[in-house]
C-alpha positions as CSV (number, residue, x, y, z in Angstrom):
1,M,27.4,43.7,77.4
2,V,25.4,45.3,74.7
3,E,27.0,47.3,71.9
4,S,25.9,50.9,72.0
5,S,28.6,53.1,70.5
6,P,29.3,53.3,66.8
7,M,32.0,51.0,65.4
8,P,35.3,52.8,64.6
9,K,36.7,52.3,61.2
10,K,39.7,50.6,62.5
11,T,40.7,49.1,65.8
12,S,44.4,48.6,66.5
13,K,45.4,45.1,67.6
14,T,48.1,46.8,69.8
15,K,45.3,48.0,72.1
16,I,44.5,44.4,73.0
17,D,46.1,43.0,76.1
18,K,47.7,39.8,74.8
19,K,48.0,38.6,78.4
20,N,44.2,38.9,79.0
21,L,42.7,37.2,75.9
22,P,39.7,34.9,76.3
23,R,40.8,31.3,76.1
24,H,37.4,30.2,74.7
25,I,35.1,32.4,72.6
26,G,31.6,31.3,71.7
27,I,29.7,32.9,68.8
28,I,26.0,32.8,68.0
29,M,26.1,33.7,64.3
30,D,22.8,35.5,63.7
31,G,21.7,37.7,60.8
32,N,22.6,35.9,57.5
33,R,19.0,36.1,56.1
34,R,18.4,39.6,57.2
35,W,21.7,40.7,55.7
36,A,20.6,39.1,52.4
37,A,17.1,40.6,52.6
38,K,18.5,44.1,52.9
39,R,20.5,43.5,49.7
40,D,17.6,41.9,47.8
41,L,19.6,38.6,47.8
42,T,18.5,35.0,48.4
43,P,18.8,33.4,51.9
44,M,21.5,31.1,50.5
45,E,23.6,34.1,49.4
46,G,23.3,35.4,52.9
47,H,24.6,32.0,54.3
48,Q,27.5,32.1,51.8
49,A,28.5,35.5,53.0
50,G,28.2,34.2,56.5
51,V,30.7,31.4,55.7
52,K,33.2,33.9,54.3
53,A,32.9,36.0,57.5
54,L,33.5,32.8,59.6
55,I,36.6,31.9,57.7
56,K,38.0,35.4,58.4
57,I,37.2,35.0,62.1
58,V,38.8,31.6,62.3
59,D,42.0,32.9,60.7
60,Y,42.0,35.9,63.1
61,C,41.6,33.6,66.1
62,L,44.6,31.7,64.9
63,D,46.5,35.0,64.7
64,L,45.5,35.9,68.2
65,K,46.3,32.4,69.5
66,I,42.8,31.9,70.9
67,E,42.6,28.3,72.3
68,T,39.0,27.4,71.5
69,L,36.3,28.9,69.2
70,T,32.7,27.5,69.4
71,I,30.3,28.6,66.7
72,Y,26.5,28.0,66.8
73,A,25.9,26.9,63.2
74,L,22.5,25.0,63.4
75,S,20.4,24.3,66.4
76,T,18.2,21.3,67.1
77,E,15.2,23.5,66.5
78,N,15.9,25.7,63.5
79,W,17.1,23.2,60.9
80,R,13.8,21.3,61.1
81,K,11.7,24.4,61.0
82,R,13.2,26.1,58.0
83,A,12.1,25.7,54.4
84,K,13.3,22.4,52.9
85,K,15.1,24.1,50.0
86,E,17.0,26.4,52.3
87,V,18.0,23.5,54.6
88,E,19.3,21.5,51.6
89,G,21.3,24.5,50.5
90,L,22.8,24.8,54.0
91,F,23.8,21.2,53.9
92,N,25.4,21.6,50.4
93,L,27.2,24.7,51.7
94,L,28.5,22.8,54.7
95,V,29.8,19.9,52.5
96,R,31.6,22.3,50.1
97,A,33.1,24.3,53.0
98,V,34.5,21.1,54.6
99,E,36.0,19.9,51.3
100,E,37.6,23.3,50.6
101,K,39.1,23.9,54.0
102,K,39.9,20.6,55.6
103,E,43.5,20.3,54.2
104,E,44.3,23.9,54.8
105,Y,43.1,23.7,58.4
106,K,45.1,20.5,58.8
107,E,48.3,22.4,57.8
108,K,47.4,25.4,60.0
109,G,46.7,23.3,63.1
110,V,42.9,23.9,63.2
111,K,41.1,21.0,64.9
112,L,37.4,20.8,63.9
113,V,35.0,19.2,66.4
114,V,31.2,18.8,66.1
115,L,28.9,19.4,69.1
116,G,25.5,17.8,68.6
117,N,23.9,14.9,66.8
118,F,25.1,15.3,63.2
119,Q,24.1,11.7,62.5
120,A,20.6,12.9,62.0
121,F,21.6,14.8,58.8
122,P,21.5,13.4,55.3
123,R,24.1,10.7,54.6
124,K,26.3,12.8,52.3
125,V,26.6,15.5,55.0
126,V,27.4,12.9,57.6
127,R,30.2,11.5,55.4
128,A,31.7,14.9,54.9
129,I,31.7,15.7,58.6
130,E,33.2,12.3,59.4
131,E,36.0,12.9,56.9
132,M,36.6,16.3,58.6
133,L,36.7,14.8,62.0
134,A,39.1,12.0,60.8
135,I,41.9,14.5,60.1
136,V,44.6,14.0,62.8
137,K,46.6,17.0,63.9
138,T,50.1,16.8,65.2
139,H,50.3,20.5,66.2
140,E,46.9,21.7,67.3
141,R,46.8,25.5,67.5
142,L,43.0,26.2,67.5
143,K,40.1,24.0,68.3
144,V,36.9,25.0,66.4
145,N,33.7,23.5,67.8
146,V,30.9,23.6,65.3
147,A,27.5,23.2,67.0
148,L,25.3,21.3,64.5
149,N,21.9,19.9,65.5
150,Y,22.9,21.2,68.9
151,G,20.8,22.4,71.8
152,G,22.0,23.2,75.3
153,R,19.0,21.5,77.0
154,D,19.4,18.5,74.8
155,E,23.1,18.3,75.8
156,I,22.3,18.4,79.5
157,I,19.6,15.7,79.1
158,R,22.0,13.6,77.1
159,A,24.6,13.9,79.9
160,I,22.1,12.9,82.6
161,K,21.1,9.9,80.6
162,K,24.7,8.8,80.3
163,I,25.2,9.3,84.0
164,V,22.2,7.1,84.7
165,E,23.3,4.5,82.2
166,D,26.8,4.4,83.8
167,E,25.1,3.9,87.2
168,V,27.2,6.7,88.8
169,P,26.5,6.9,92.6
170,P,24.7,10.2,93.5
171,K,27.4,11.1,96.0
172,K,30.0,11.1,93.2
173,I,27.9,13.5,91.1
174,N,29.4,17.1,91.1
175,E,30.0,19.9,88.6
176,K,33.4,18.6,87.6
177,M,32.1,15.1,87.0
178,F,29.0,16.3,85.2
179,G,31.2,18.3,82.8
180,K,32.9,15.1,81.6
181,F,29.6,14.0,80.1
182,L,29.2,17.1,78.0
183,Y,30.3,17.6,74.4
184,T,32.9,20.1,75.6
185,N,34.6,17.6,78.0
186,G,38.2,18.7,78.7
187,E,37.7,22.2,77.3
188,P,37.6,25.5,79.3
189,D,34.2,27.1,79.6
190,P,33.7,30.0,77.3
191,D,35.1,33.3,78.7
192,L,33.2,35.3,76.1
193,I,30.0,34.7,74.2
194,I,29.1,37.0,71.3
195,R,25.8,37.2,69.6
196,T,25.4,39.1,66.4
197,G,22.2,40.3,64.8
198,G,20.7,42.4,67.6
199,E,19.0,39.8,69.7
200,S,20.0,39.6,73.4
201,R,19.5,36.0,74.4
202,L,21.5,32.7,74.3
203,S,18.9,30.7,72.4
204,N,19.8,27.4,74.0
205,F,23.6,27.8,73.4
206,L,26.1,26.3,75.9
207,L,23.7,26.7,78.8
208,W,25.8,24.8,81.3
209,Q,29.1,26.1,80.1
210,S,28.1,29.8,80.0
211,S,27.3,30.2,83.8
212,Y,30.1,32.8,84.2
213,S,30.7,33.8,80.5
214,E,30.9,37.5,79.6
215,L,28.1,38.2,77.2
216,Y,28.4,40.6,74.3
217,F,25.4,41.5,72.0
218,T,25.8,43.5,68.8
219,K,23.4,44.7,66.2
220,T,26.0,43.9,63.5
221,L,24.6,41.1,61.2
222,W,26.9,38.1,61.0
223,P,28.2,38.6,57.5
224,D,29.4,42.0,58.5
225,F,31.2,40.8,61.7
226,S,34.9,41.4,60.9
227,P,38.2,40.9,62.7
228,A,38.1,44.6,63.5
229,K,34.8,44.1,65.2
230,L,36.1,41.1,67.1
231,D,38.9,43.4,68.3
232,K,36.2,45.8,69.7
233,T,34.5,43.0,71.4
234,I,37.7,41.7,73.1
235,L,38.5,45.2,74.2
236,A,35.1,45.5,75.9
237,Y,35.7,42.1,77.5
238,Q,39.0,43.2,78.9
239,K,37.4,46.2,80.6
240,R,35.2,43.8,82.7
241,T,36.3,42.5,86.1
242,R,35.5,38.8,86.2
243,R,34.8,37.8,89.8
244,F,33.0,34.5,89.4
245,G,30.6,35.3,92.2
246,G,33.5,36.3,94.5
247,G,33.3,40.1,94.5
248,T,34.3,41.9,97.7
249,F,33.1,45.1,99.1
250,A,36.6,46.6,98.8
251,I,36.4,46.1,95.0
252,Y,33.1,47.9,94.8
253,R,34.4,50.7,97.0
254,K,37.4,51.2,94.9
255,K,35.3,51.4,91.7
256,A,32.9,53.9,93.4
257,K,35.8,56.2,94.3
258,K,37.3,56.0,90.8
259,S,33.9,56.8,89.3
260,S,33.4,59.8,91.6
261,S,36.9,61.2,90.8
262,Q,36.1,61.1,87.1
263,K,33.0,63.2,87.3
């Protein structure tokens, strides 16, 4: 799905079918630096605005009772390729965000999980993440997966290595078993993946898990992606018929008749 129509000023939550919400939403948060450039701001100010947008989306997912939210924060590729000063600023922003939100999220029932090898980060960042992960929830309402130093291909290779190390017999290897070796073990695959910023690609995000995800691409830059725009995305998702490869001719015929009657 690619966004084409202009965004309405307000989207009513009552239009969303609460019985047909995605259990798992993945978001590729793209556009912080372009958002900053348009406003003659620094890249770090763009990332700060991006964090504010993320906090609003997390709170809204709690409101909607979404089960899992996975956000692509920093890939295996881009954190090593960006300017050193910007990367250091990103790490400091991450540490501050963890410190500020961890107790609040504990009370709200938000469980934070890291997908990726965060041990490769500077020690102070690793400590902050470990503190965040150490928080134990008694009533989990929303799981937020934060993809840090993450890549979909890297995750698949990591899973294969573990299978080899565990000497799993080839005849026992299947999709269900393979999924147990991924970072998202035990979680539903994403029903909906959103990418902001105008690009129409997954960029190495949840490659295995996204086999049957509904994709939504929007030109909206991440700091401008609001709960109202998430409403619009979910409404578009709910108009899709998810067949998981099992579509029948009868379904296509019914749609064709409906389309003809509306002309």
